[in-house]
N, C-alpha and C positions, 0 to 999 in steps of 0.2 A: 569656489565657496570658501568663505571664511572658516577658519578652524573653529571659532567660537560658536558658529551656527551648526556646525557638525557635531559639537559636543554637547548640544542642548539635550538635557534629561540623562546625563550620564554623570554617575557620582565620580567625583576625581580625588583621588587619594594624595597624589603629588604631581606636579609639573615643572618642567623646565623649558616650555615652549611658549613663545609670544602667541596669545590668542587671535591676534589679527593677520596671522600668514594666511596667504591663499593656498589651498589645497587642490590639487588636480584629479585626485581619485583616490580609492580605497583597496588595499589588497591585504589579503591574509596568507597569500602564497608568495614568498620571497621572489620566486622566479618571474611574477608577473608585476613586480614592483616597476613603476616608472618614475621620471623625475617630478618631484612634488607631491607623491602620493603619501598617506598614511599607510603605514604597515601595522597590522594587528597580530599581535604574537598570541596564537592560539595553543594552548596546552592541549595537545592531541593525544590519541591513544597509541598511535604509531611513533610519533615524533612530537617534540616541544618546539613550539614555534619560536621560542625565545633563543634558541640556539641558531636561528637564521638571521638575528638582528643585524650582524655584521654584513651579510650579504645584502639584505633590505638597504641598508645605508649606503653601501658601494652602488647599488641601482639606482640611487637618487631619492630615497625616502625622506620626506621633510620632517617627519617625527614618528615615533613609534608609541603604540598603545601597548602596555605590558602589564602584568601582574608583579613581576619582580624587577626592581629598578636595575637598569643595566650598568655596567662598569664603564668607567670613562666618560668623556664628554659627550653625551649622546642626548638629542632632543628628545624627550620622552614624556609621556603622561601615563601615570600609575593609576590603575583602577582595580576594583574588588574583582571583577571577572570579566575577560576579555570576550568571552562568547556573548554575553549579555551587551557588552559594549558594541560588538559587531553587529547585532541585531538592530541597535538604537542607530547606530552609524548609517545602517542601510536604509532605514525609514527616512532619517534626515536627508541623506543624499538625494534620494529620489523624491522627496516631497510627501511622504505618508500616502502613497497611492492606495493603499488598502482601504483607508478611510473613505475613498471616493466610491468604493463598490460594496456590494453587499456579499461578506465571505461566508462560506458555509464548509464546515469541517467534519469529516468522517473518520474516526479512529476505531481500531479493533483488530483483531488477529487476521479474521477472514471477511470478505465480503466488502471492503472498502471500495475496491476498483468498480465492481458491479453497480453499487450504491451511487457512486460518483456518476457514473455515465447514465444512469437510468435518470438521476435527479437532472442532469444536464439536459436531457430530452424533455422532461416535463417542465423545467424552466422555459425552453425554448418555444414549447408548445402552449403552455398556459399564459406566459407573459409576454411572448414575442421577444424574449431577451437575448442579447449577445452574451454568450457564456464562455469564460475561460475555464479550463480544467488543468489541475496539477495531480499527477499521479504516477502510479508505478509503470504502467505502459507507455504512456507518453504525456506530454503536456499540449495543451490546445489553446488557441485563441479563436473562439468561433469555430470554424472548420479547418483553420490552418493548425497544422501538426509540428510541434517542436519535439525533437528527441530528448529523452531524459535518461540520467544515469542512476538515480535514487528516488525513492517514493517522495520524499520531501527534499527540495533543494536546500543548500546552505542558506543563511538568513539573508546574506547580502545579494546573492542571486535570487532569492525568493522576491525581494523587493523589487528587484530589476524587472523580473517578471510580471509581478504586478503593475509595474510602471507602463510595460508594453501593452498589457491587457487594456488598463484605463485609457491609453491613448488611443487604442484600437475600437473604442467604443463599448467595452465590456460593462455591463452594469452588475453582473453576479459572477463570483468565482466558486466553483466547487472543488474541493481538494482532499486528497487523503493525507491524514495526519499521522505521520509514524510515531511510535513511542520514543525513538531515538531522538526525532524532531522536537518531541516537547521537552525531553530530558536535556537535551544540548542546546536549548534556547533558540532554535531554528525559526521558531514561529512567535516569538516575543514581538511585541507591538503590532500585532494583528487582531483587530476587533471582530471576532467571529459572531456572526448574527444568530446562527444555529450551529450547535455541535451534536454529533450523534455517536453512540458506542453500540456497535454491533455485537461483539462477543468477545470473550478473551480465553484463549487456549494456549498450550505449550509452544512458546516459540521464543526466540531471542534472548534464551537464558544464558547464553555465553556473554551478553552484555548486561542484563539486568540481574543475573544470580538466581533470583527467586521470583515466583509468581506474584508474591505480593509487592515487590518492588516494580515489577512490569505493570501490575494494575495501577499502583500510584503514579507511574510516569503516564499513563493514560489519562488518569483522573484530572492531570492538570488542564486538559483542554477545556473541562467544565467550570474551570474558575475563571475562564476568559470568554466565555459564551453568553449571548443573551437569552438563548432558549436552549434546552438540552432534550435530546431523545435517547431514551435507554430500552435496551432490550431486556426485560427483567426476568425472561425465562432462561438467561444465561446468570448463573449464581455470583461470578465475579463482577458482572455489569450491575445486577442488583445492589450488590455491596457498595457501589460507587455512586449511586443516586444522591446520598447524603453529602457528597462531596461538591455537588453542583451549587453554585452561588447565583442562581437563575431560575426562571420557570422551567419546569420539569414536565415531559410527557413520556409515560410508559407505554411499552408495547408488549403483546404476548400473543402467540399463536398456539397455545398448549392449554388455555382455559384459565390462566392466571388473571387475578383482578388487575386490570390494566386500563389505560385511558383509550387506547386503540387496540382492537383485538382483530384476529381473523378466525373465522369459523367456515364450517362447510367447505373444508379444503379437498381439492382434487388435482392429484399429480399425474399427469399424462406424459407421454414420451417426447412431447414437442412444446408443452407449456404447463403452467400451474394455473389454477383458479380458485379463487375463495371470495367469501363475503366479509367486507371490511365493515368495522362497527366503530362509530365515535360519537358520543354525546347523544346517544338514543337514535342516531342515523345509521342506516345501512346501505351498502351498495355493491354491486359485482366488481371484481378485480380479475383480470386475465393478463397474464404477462407470457411471453414467448420464450421463456427460458425454462428448461426442465429442472427439477430438483428441488427437494423440500426446503433447501436453504433460501431459495428463490422468494419463498413467501415472506421469510424474514427480512430480506433485501427489500422487498416491496413495500413491507410496512414501514421500514425505516425512511424510505423515499416518502411515503405518504405522510409519516410524522414530521418530517422537516418540511415538507410542503405546508401541512398546517401551521409550524411555526413562522412560516412566511406570509400566512393569511390566505393561502390559496385554498378554494374548497376542495375537501377531500375526494368528492365525485368527480371534479374537473381534473385533478391529479391522476385519479384512478383510470380515466378515459385516455389519458396521454400515455399512461404506462402499457396500455393495450398496444398502442403504436410503436413502442420504442423498440429499437433493435438490440439484438443480443451483443455480448462483449467477447472480442477476440480472446482465445485462451481460457475461456470460462464456460465449460461444457459445450464447446465448439465442435459442431458436426464437420468432419472432414469428407469431401466427397469420395466416394469408392464406387465409380460406374462399373456395372457388370458384376459386382460381388453382392452376396447376400447376407452380409454381416455389416456392422457399423463401427466406425472408428470415431471417438472423442477425445479432445484434447482438453485437459483442464490444469489450472495452475496449482492444484493441490499439493503442497509442500510441507504441510504440518500435519501431525497426528489427526486432529479435529476435521481438517479439511478433507484429509484423505478417507476417513471415516464418512463424512458427509456425503462427498460425492459418489463412493461406492454404495452406500446405502440407498442414495437417490436413483442411481443406474439401476439397481437391483429391483427397483419398484416397477420399471417399465422393460426390463430385460426379458425377452421371450427363450432366449438360449443361455449360453454360458457367458459369464461376466470374466473378462481376461483383463487383469491389471498389469500394467507395466510402471513401475516406480523405482526411485532411489532416494538418496539424501544428500544434501550438500556437503561439500568439505568446508572445513574451517569455520564450521557453525555448531550450534548446540548438539553434542553427541548424545545427550540423554534421550533424545526422541528417536534415534535410530531403530533400537529393538521394538520400541512402542509402534513405530510405522510398520515395522517388520511383521509384528503380530497382526496389525490391523489389516494390512494389505494382503496377507496370505489368508486370514480367517473369513474376510468379506468377499473373497473372489473364488472362481471355480478354478482359475489358474492364474497364478501370479508369477511374473517375470522380473525378478529383482535386477537392477542395472545401475549405471551412474546417472548421476544428475549433473551437477557442476562439482566435481572433486576439488577443483582449486588446487591448493598445495599439499593436500593430503592423498595417500595412496588409495586409488579407487577400491582396490580388493579389499584394503582394512575397513574402509567404509562399508562395503557389502558384507563382510563378516559380522560386523556389529549389528547391521540390519537382520541378518540370517538368525542371530541368537534369539529374537523375539518370534521366530517362526518355529522353533523347537518344539515338538510334541504336539504340533497341529496336525490334523488328518488331511487338509487340503494340500494339493500338490503346488510346487514352485519350482522355478527354474533359475538359475543364475547365468546371465549372460552381461558380462561387464561392458562390453561395448554397446552405447546406446542404440546406434543405427541397426546393429545385428539384433538387438532385443526387439526392435519394432518389427524388423522382418520376420523374426521368429514368431511373435504373435500373430502376424498376419497369415503365416504359413499355418499356425495352428486353428486359426478361426474357422468355423462351420456356419451353416445357415443359421440365423437368428442371433448369433453371439454378438456381444458388443465389447470392444476393445477400448479400454480407458488409458490413455498415455497422460500419466500424472506427473507433475512437477515443473514442467517448462512452460506450459501455457502459451502465453504471447511471445515469450523469448526465441530468438532465432540465432541462438549461439550457445556454446557449451565453454565453460571455463575450465581448462585443464593447465594446471600450473598456475601461472600468472597471465596466460594468453587465452584471448577468446577466439574460438574457432566457430566457423559458420555451422549452424546445424539448425534448420527448420524442419520440423516434424511433419508438416504438411507436404514438404518436398520428399521427405523420407517415404511417406505413405505412397505418394505418386510413382515414385521410382519402384517400389516394390510391386506395384500394380502393373508397370511395364514389363517388369521381368515375368510376373506371373502369366501375363497375356503373350 
């Protein structure tokens, strides 16, 4: 592709390159540069890509996209923001594939994964559509599964993924949109037909520093969406409605004046049911995922469906046929035992509180919570989660999550601070495998064990290494020992 074509819609401050040269590829990692590539020097949080310009040139880069003019006789193009440039380069390189499909984005601290999976199922059932999915657990092209490393890929990879989806015949794409992705321009050049905001609770403050900055990052989605869905029962979400530059649909499950509401809510051990109400019409909704937050997730799906012109009654019927999501209140088989084990991804204070309160609603015996906090992440939430986890369970077992490069015992000590002065008992078992085994040894008839934090993950990050840890396997091993 000609350089001039690749640079379409990118503001250029200064250039020393012939715009008619042919470019063979785009890289922002100097180790992946090949002959004839553009190298984009990204200013990152761990390293500055400008430092790797010499390596990129040595690898055969035809020119450099940068923010700072390089020294020496270097073929360069200086731009105001290389992250913005990378997003535009990706869209130009792949032929703007997102514009060929209907893109649906979901942001919020919790609920994004469940909403995207449920919405994918609704689109497949109601429209007969082939649907792409981009998210935390995995990416999908129809039924094909593609592993993923982060919630929202880097902009260039994201455009490549869109291209694969369009080529495979996808008409719709549902995607989780993280605050990092919005702030770091990973989702620039994407026309979102519908955007939804589930909720906003304490998370990622190591990056955003304040809740208001976190909210403002989320709000960016609604300046590029054609239709927006907001859960106004969440105060921070309600504050964001005015930021939307499009048609807005509000939802509520607690009696607030909203466009779409849930009434007559019933929470059961294996499902939730309620009456959906919109524009004077009402219809029954049943979703086979337990927990009060499932009501909000279902309402969000219904709201996004309405934004696409799907009748809410039809979307509700499709929700009744949708399967659950791995690692979201997932029931783990425990044959021969009279207690229940659930796995949930809850790793924030709000998510932990939601899942424990939800389980309490259908737990006949004791609620045993196993949880920890990740290392190299916001430490402010650790004592908060300690207080929630201990206070809302009958027995809490505090353990490791992904300690990463932090000392696991130090993380646990910070969690325990939040439990001081509470009457409810708790144990500290640093090794997560041993913590799961201990919970199962403690369990009695009618008890429910909730393994919080890992969800769909089948690994644990200790130091900088990923080690295999699948909690389903750990439960099965303990059952073998017990038998």
